C-alpha positions in Angstrom: -9.8 33.6 -13.4 -7.0 32.3 -11.1 -3.4 33.2 -11.7 -2.3 29.8 -12.8 -5.0 29.6 -15.5 -4.0 33.1 -16.7 -0.4 32.1 -17.0 -1.4 29.0 -19.0 -3.4 31.0 -21.4 -0.4 33.4 -21.9 1.9 30.4 -22.5 -0.6 29.0 -25.1 -0.7 32.3 -26.9 3.1 32.5 -27.0 3.3 28.9 -28.3 0.7 29.6 -30.9 2.6 32.7 -32.1 5.8 30.7 -32.2 4.1 28.0 -34.2 2.6 30.6 -36.6 6.1 32.2 -37.1 7.5 28.8 -37.9 4.7 28.1 -40.4 5.2 31.5 -42.0 9.0 30.8 -42.4 8.3 27.3 -43.8 5.7 28.7 -46.2 8.1 31.4 -47.4 10.8 28.8 -47.9 8.4 26.6 -49.8 7.4 29.5 -52.1 11.1 30.2 -52.8 11.8 26.6 -53.6 8.8 26.3 -55.8 9.9 29.2 -58.0 13.5 28.2 -58.2 13.7 26.1 -61.3 16.5 23.7 -62.1 18.6 24.5 -65.2 16.9 21.9 -67.4 13.4 23.1 -66.3 14.2 26.6 -67.5 15.0 25.2 -71.0 11.9 22.9 -70.8 9.7 25.9 -70.0 11.1 27.9 -73.0 10.5 24.9 -75.3 6.9 24.6 -74.1 6.3 28.2 -75.0 8.1 27.8 -78.4 5.9 24.8 -79.3 2.8 26.5 -78.2 3.5 29.4 -80.6 4.5 27.2 -83.4 1.4 25.1 -83.2 -0.7 28.3 -83.8 0.8 28.3 -87.3 -1.3 26.4 -89.9 1.5 24.6 -91.6 -1.0 22.5 -93.7 -1.6 25.7 -95.7 1.6 24.8 -97.4 0.4 22.5 -100.1 3.4 20.3 -99.7 2.9 19.6 -96.0 0.5 16.8 -95.0 1.7 16.1 -91.5 3.6 17.8 -88.7 5.5 15.7 -86.2 6.2 17.2 -82.8 8.5 14.8 -80.8 8.5 17.2 -77.8 4.9 16.1 -77.4 4.7 12.4 -78.3 8.3 11.6 -77.3 8.2 13.8 -74.3 9.3 11.1 -71.9 12.7 10.6 -73.5 13.2 14.2 -74.3 12.7 15.2 -70.7 15.0 12.4 -69.6 17.6 13.8 -72.0 17.3 17.3 -70.5 17.3 16.0 -66.9 20.3 13.7 -67.4 22.6 15.9 -69.5 21.7 19.5 -68.9 22.7 20.2 -65.3 24.7 23.4 -66.0 25.5 26.0 -68.6 27.4 24.2 -71.4 30.7 25.7 -72.8 29.8 24.4 -76.2 26.4 24.3 -77.9 26.0 22.2 -81.0 23.0 23.6 -83.0 21.1 21.7 -85.6 18.1 22.5 -87.8 15.1 20.3 -87.0 14.3 16.6 -86.2 15.2 13.9 -88.7 12.5 11.3 -89.4 14.6 8.4 -88.1 16.3 10.4 -85.4 14.7 13.0 -83.1 11.3 12.1 -84.6 11.7 8.7 -83.1 13.6 9.5 -79.8 13.0 13.1 -78.9 16.8 13.6 -78.9 18.6 15.8 -81.5 20.4 13.6 -84.1 18.9 10.9 -82.0 19.8 7.7 -83.8 18.0 4.9 -81.8 21.1 2.8 -80.9 23.0 5.9 -79.7 20.1 7.0 -77.5 19.5 3.5 -76.1 22.9 2.0 -75.8 25.3 5.0 -75.3 23.1 7.6 -73.6 21.1 4.9 -71.8 17.9 6.9 -72.2 14.5 5.3 -72.1 10.8 6.3 -72.1 7.4 5.9 -73.7 6.9 7.2 -77.3 3.4 7.7 -78.5 2.0 8.5 -81.9 1.8 12.0 -83.5 -1.6 13.4 -84.1 -1.3 12.8 -87.9 1.0 9.9 -88.9 2.2 9.2 -92.4 2.0 5.4 -92.9 5.3 5.4 -94.9 7.1 7.1 -92.0 5.7 5.5 -88.8 6.8 6.5 -85.4 8.1 3.4 -83.6 10.2 5.1 -80.9 13.1 3.0 -79.4 11.7 0.0 -81.3 12.6 1.6 -84.6 15.1 -0.7 -86.5 16.2 1.7 -89.1 19.2 3.9 -88.4 19.4 7.7 -88.7 22.7 8.0 -90.6 23.4 11.6 -89.7 22.9 10.8 -86.0 24.9 7.6 -86.2 27.8 9.6 -87.6 27.5 12.5 -85.2 27.0 10.6 -81.9 29.4 7.9 -83.1 32.1 10.5 -83.3 31.3 11.9 -79.9 31.4 8.4 -78.4 34.8 7.8 -80.1 36.2 11.2 -78.8 34.6 11.1 -75.3 34.1 7.5 -74.3 31.2 7.9 -71.8 28.4 10.4 -72.6 29.0 12.2 -69.3 32.4 13.2 -70.7 30.7 14.9 -73.7 27.8 16.5 -71.8 30.1 17.8 -69.0 30.9 20.7 -71.3 28.6 20.3 -74.4 25.0 20.1 -75.3 23.1 19.5 -78.5 19.9 21.4 -79.5 17.7 21.9 -82.6 16.5 25.4 -83.3 13.1 24.0 -84.7 11.5 21.1 -82.8 9.0 20.2 -85.5 9.3 18.0 -88.6 7.2 18.4 -91.8 6.2 15.6 -94.1 4.5 15.3 -97.4 1.8 12.6 -98.1 4.5 10.3 -99.5 6.6 10.7 -96.3 9.2 13.0 -97.8 11.0 15.2 -95.2 10.3 18.8 -95.9 13.0 20.9 -94.3 12.2 24.4 -92.9 14.1 25.9 -95.9 11.6 24.2 -98.2 8.5 25.6 -96.6 6.6 28.3 -98.6 5.2 31.7 -98.0 3.5 32.6 -94.7 4.4 29.3 -93.0 8.1 29.8 -93.7 8.1 33.4 -92.5 6.1 32.6 -89.4 8.3 29.7 -88.5 11.5 31.7 -88.9 10.2 34.5 -86.8 9.1 32.3 -83.9 12.1 30.0 -83.9 14.6 33.0 -84.1 12.9 34.6 -81.1 13.0 31.5 -78.9 16.5 30.6 -80.1 17.7 33.9 -78.6 16.0 33.0 -75.3 17.6 29.5 -75.3 21.1 30.9 -76.0 20.8 33.6 -73.4 19.7 31.0 -70.8 22.4 28.5 -71.7 25.1 31.1 -72.1 27.6 29.0 -74.1 31.1 30.2 -74.9 31.0 28.5 -78.3 28.2 27.7 -80.7 29.0 25.0 -83.3 26.3 25.2 -86.0 25.8 21.8 -87.7 25.0 22.9 -91.2 24.6 26.3 -92.9 20.9 26.8 -92.0 21.7 27.1 -88.3 24.8 29.2 -89.1 22.6 31.8 -90.8 20.3 32.0 -87.9 23.1 32.7 -85.5 24.4 35.4 -87.8 20.8 36.9 -87.9 20.7 37.0 -84.1 24.1 38.7 -83.8 23.2 41.2 -86.5 20.1 42.1 -84.3 22.2 42.2 -81.1 19.9 39.5 -79.6 22.8 37.4 -78.3 26.3 38.3 -77.0 28.9 39.3 -79.5 31.4 37.5 -77.4 30.0 34.0 -78.3 32.4 32.3 -80.7 30.5 30.7 -83.6 31.9 28.0 -85.8 30.4 25.9 -88.7 30.7 22.1 -88.7 29.5 20.5 -92.0 26.3 18.5 -91.6 26.9 14.7 -91.3 24.2 13.8 -93.8 25.4 11.1 -96.2 23.2 12.8 -98.9 25.5 15.8 -98.9 28.0 15.9 -101.8 31.4 14.3 -101.1 30.4 13.5 -97.5 31.4 9.8 -97.3 34.3 10.5 -95.0 32.5 12.9 -92.7 33.7 11.3 -89.5 37.4 11.7 -90.5 36.8 15.3 -91.7 34.9 16.2 -88.5 37.6 14.7 -86.3 40.2 16.8 -88.2 37.9 19.9 -87.9 37.7 19.4 -84.1 41.4 19.2 -83.8 42.1 22.3 -86.0 39.4 24.3 -84.2 40.8 23.5 -80.8 37.5 21.7 -79.7 39.1 18.5 -78.4 39.8 20.2 -75.0 36.0 20.2 -74.3 35.8 16.4 -74.8 38.5 15.5 -72.2 37.6 13.4 -69.2 38.2 14.7 -65.7 41.2 12.4 -65.4 42.8 13.4 -68.7 
C-alpha cells in the first residue's frame, strides 16, 4: 500500500467518524425534541388517559342512562383546535365547569361551546362525527346545529363583551370541564353526574377527581373560578386531600343556566361579580 493511498484511507476514516458524530448529535436532538411536548399536548395527553379510564366504567348499568356522548372523540377536530389555539401557556385563571351540555360541548367539543360562539367568535372549525350510540331526539349536528346552548351563549357572550377579541380572554384565562362525558336517557334527557347512581357515580367521581388534580397541577392557575357548586365541591375535595396547592385562590361563579331559579339577569350579575371579585384585570387587552 503506497503512502498516498494510506493517507486517503485515514482521511476517509476521520470523515466517517465526524459524520457519525454529527448523526449522533442530530439523533440526540431529535429525541429531545420528540419528548418535549407543547403545553396543549400535555393537557391532551392527560385527557386521553382520563377518557380511557372513564370508558372502562359501564355507565349503562345505571338504568337511567341509555347513551354516553364523548365529544373528545367524535368532536376531536374542534377540541384539539381549541387547545392548540388558546392553550399556549399556563393560565392565570381557570374557569371550571361540570360536564358537556347537549347543545354546547356535545356539539362542538368546547366547554360551554354554543355553536355561534365557537364559529363566529373563536373562529374554530373542524369535522364532527357521530357518537357510538346516538339518541334520535338529541342528534349530534356539530357546527351545523341551529339550536343555541343558552348557558354557553350567556357565558361566552359575557366574555366577548368584556374582552372584545378571544385572544384577550385566553391570554390569561382558560375554560375546562372536569368531566368530558355527557349522559342521556332514552328520551334525550341530560343526566348530570350528580344524578348518576351507585357504582357508576362513585367510579366517575374517583376517576375525574384524580385527573382533575393532574390537570390543575399542569396548568398551575393562580385562580380557579368554579362555574356552579358541583365543580366548587370538587375543588374543596382536592384541597382537603392536599392534591392541589393551597395557594390557589378559589371562587364560585353562579352557573349561567336559564333553568336556575331567579337567573334571568345572569349576565348583569356575573358582570358585577367579576368587578367585585377583582377579575376584570385578567380580561384587559395588552394596550389597556
